[in-house]
C-alpha positions in Angstrom: 115.4 27.7 108.7 113.1 30.4 107.1 110.9 29.4 104.2 112.8 31.8 102.0 116.1 30.1 102.9 114.6 26.7 102.6 113.3 27.2 99.0 116.6 28.7 97.9 118.5 25.7 99.4 116.1 23.2 97.7 116.8 24.8 94.3 120.5 24.8 95.0 120.4 21.1 95.8 118.4 20.5 92.7 121.0 22.3 90.5 124.2 21.0 92.1 123.7 17.5 93.4 124.0 14.9 90.6 121.1 12.4 90.7 119.2 14.3 93.3 116.3 15.3 91.1 115.7 11.8 89.6 115.9 10.2 93.1 113.2 12.6 94.3 111.0 11.8 91.4 111.4 8.0 91.6 110.5 8.0 95.3 107.8 10.7 95.5 106.4 10.8 92.0 102.8 11.3 93.2 103.6 14.7 94.5 104.6 18.0 92.9 108.2 18.7 92.3 108.4 21.2 95.1 106.9 18.7 97.6 109.3 16.0 96.3 112.2 18.2 97.2 110.6 19.2 100.5 110.2 15.5 101.5 113.7 14.7 100.5 115.2 17.6 102.5 113.3 16.8 105.6 114.0 13.1 105.6 117.7 13.8 104.9 117.8 16.3 107.8 116.5 13.6 110.1 119.0 11.0 108.8 116.0 8.9 107.7 116.1 6.5 104.7 114.5 8.0 101.6 111.3 6.0 101.2 107.8 6.6 99.9 105.5 8.9 101.9 101.8 8.8 102.8 99.4 10.1 105.4 98.7 8.3 108.7 95.3 7.2 107.2 96.9 5.8 104.0 99.5 3.8 105.9 96.8 2.3 108.0 94.9 1.3 104.8 98.1 -0.4 103.6 98.3 -2.4 106.8 101.1 -0.3 108.4 101.2 1.9 111.4 103.4 4.9 112.3 106.1 4.0 114.8 105.9 5.5 118.2 107.6 8.9 118.5 107.8 9.6 114.8 107.0 13.2 113.7 105.2 14.0 110.5 106.9 15.8 107.6 105.3 18.9 106.1 104.3 19.5 102.5 102.7 22.4 100.8 98.9 22.1 100.4 96.4 24.4 98.5 93.7 25.8 100.7 90.7 28.1 100.1 88.8 30.3 102.5 86.3 33.1 102.5 87.6 36.6 103.2 86.1 38.3 106.2 84.8 41.8 106.4 85.7 44.4 109.0 83.1 42.9 111.4 84.6 39.4 111.1 81.8 38.0 108.9 82.6 35.8 105.9 82.2 37.4 102.5 81.6 35.8 99.1 85.3 36.5 98.1 87.3 33.3 98.1 91.0 33.4 98.8 93.2 30.7 97.4 96.7 30.1 98.9 99.2 27.5 99.9 100.2 26.5 103.4 102.6 23.9 105.0 100.9 21.0 106.8 102.6 18.2 108.8 100.6 15.2 107.6 102.9 12.8 106.0 105.2 9.9 107.2 107.8 8.0 105.3 107.6 4.2 105.0 110.8 4.2 107.1 108.8 5.7 109.9 106.2 2.9 109.9 106.0 -0.8 110.7 103.6 -3.6 109.9 102.5 -5.4 106.8 105.2 -5.8 104.0 104.8 -3.1 101.4 106.7 -3.1 98.0 106.6 0.5 96.7 106.2 1.0 92.9 109.1 2.6 91.1 108.1 5.0 88.4 110.3 6.7 85.8 109.2 9.9 84.1 108.0 10.0 80.5 107.3 13.1 78.5 105.7 13.8 75.1 106.5 17.1 73.5 103.5 17.4 71.2 101.1 16.5 74.1 102.7 19.1 76.3 102.6 21.8 73.7 99.0 21.2 73.1 98.1 21.2 76.8 100.0 24.4 77.3 98.5 26.0 74.2 102.0 26.7 72.8 102.7 26.4 69.0 106.0 25.1 67.7 107.0 27.1 64.6 109.7 26.7 62.0 113.1 28.2 62.9 113.6 31.5 61.0 116.2 33.3 63.0 118.9 34.9 60.9 121.6 34.3 63.5 122.7 30.7 63.0 124.3 30.6 66.4 120.9 31.1 68.0 119.7 27.8 69.5 116.0 28.7 69.8 113.6 31.5 70.6 110.1 32.2 72.0 107.6 34.9 71.1 104.1 35.2 72.6 102.8 31.6 72.6 105.2 30.3 70.0 108.5 28.5 70.3 111.1 27.5 67.8 114.3 25.4 68.0 117.2 25.5 65.6 117.2 22.2 63.6 120.9 21.9 64.3 120.7 23.0 68.0 123.4 21.3 70.1 120.9 20.2 72.7 117.5 20.3 71.1 115.5 18.8 74.0 117.0 21.3 76.5 116.5 24.2 74.2 112.8 23.2 73.7 112.4 23.1 77.5 114.1 26.5 77.9 111.9 28.2 75.3 108.7 26.6 76.6 109.7 27.8 80.1 110.0 31.4 78.8 106.3 31.2 77.6 105.0 29.5 80.8 106.9 32.0 83.0 105.2 34.8 81.1 108.4 36.3 79.8 107.1 36.5 76.2 104.2 38.6 77.2 106.4 41.3 78.8 107.2 43.1 75.6 104.0 45.2 76.3 105.2 46.2 79.8 107.2 49.2 80.7 110.9 48.7 81.4 110.5 48.9 85.1 107.8 46.2 85.0 109.8 43.7 83.0 111.8 40.8 84.6 115.5 41.6 84.1 117.0 39.6 81.2 119.5 37.9 83.4 116.7 36.7 85.7 114.6 35.5 82.8 117.5 33.4 81.5 118.3 31.9 84.9 114.6 31.0 85.5 114.1 29.4 82.1 117.4 27.5 82.2 116.8 26.3 85.7 113.5 24.9 84.5 115.2 23.2 81.6 117.9 21.8 83.9 115.3 20.2 86.2 113.4 18.6 83.3 116.6 17.4 81.6 117.7 15.8 84.9 114.4 14.0 85.2 114.4 12.8 81.6 118.1 12.1 81.4 118.8 14.3 78.4 120.9 17.3 77.5 124.2 18.4 79.0 123.8 19.2 82.7 127.3 20.6 83.1 126.7 23.1 80.3 123.3 24.0 81.7 124.8 24.7 85.1 127.5 26.9 83.5 124.8 28.8 81.6 122.9 29.4 84.8 125.9 30.6 86.7 127.1 32.9 83.8 123.7 34.7 83.8 123.3 34.7 87.6 126.7 36.1 88.3 126.9 37.5 91.9 123.2 37.8 92.2 121.0 35.4 94.2 117.6 33.9 93.4 114.8 34.8 95.9 112.4 32.4 97.5 109.7 33.5 95.0 112.0 32.8 92.1 112.7 29.3 93.4 109.0 28.5 93.9 108.2 29.8 90.5 110.9 27.6 88.9 109.6 24.5 90.6 106.0 25.3 89.7 106.9 25.9 86.1 108.9 22.7 85.7 106.1 20.8 87.4 103.5 22.3 85.0 105.6 21.5 81.9 106.3 17.9 83.1 102.7 17.2 83.9 101.5 18.6 80.6 103.5 16.0 78.7 103.2 12.9 80.9 
């Protein structure tokens, strides 16, 4: 499976399998949302139980050893390296990127001392998140009463009588974090198409609502499909959605 196909499939699972997102979080909460889904996908593909993961060294510290013949699962890691010049010498220019590394094993791949994993449920504080993300929540002043919320520059607003206020807040925050509200200054050909902006923001909102058990997920899926139509999200879109949801979640935890 190519990386592009993998990320697209991960997002598809997240949006269409009830309970999938919360299960990922409860088991792999120490990791980013993207890595949570990567771990779930790899363990499921090998028909292994969904259990906590750790490095070979960490399991050893916990009094467990990796069972013979078990293969590590791969997660995405940030790496930095110095760019080289045409002669192969390192320069002062540092390149930051992400690569996949096979360094983790699930508890179901280990044996030894009894280990009782902690179960953690997500918590999120809106005011804390807005402050961390440097987003201002402003009074709702839209003349169209059917409008659920809106975002401009670094400001968001939610209709006081919005049907799903938490989901709407996530959606509008996502527009800001994704950079959509800064695109008014771009030329038309540089702007993200409106349908893609709406799909990206609502996908972020869907993931967060699933984690925090709020909003109407069926309505959210319908909204995504109506804007997506016959189009398909790219690998880059999927990674951006996971990264944005993760950033908003961590900001309010």
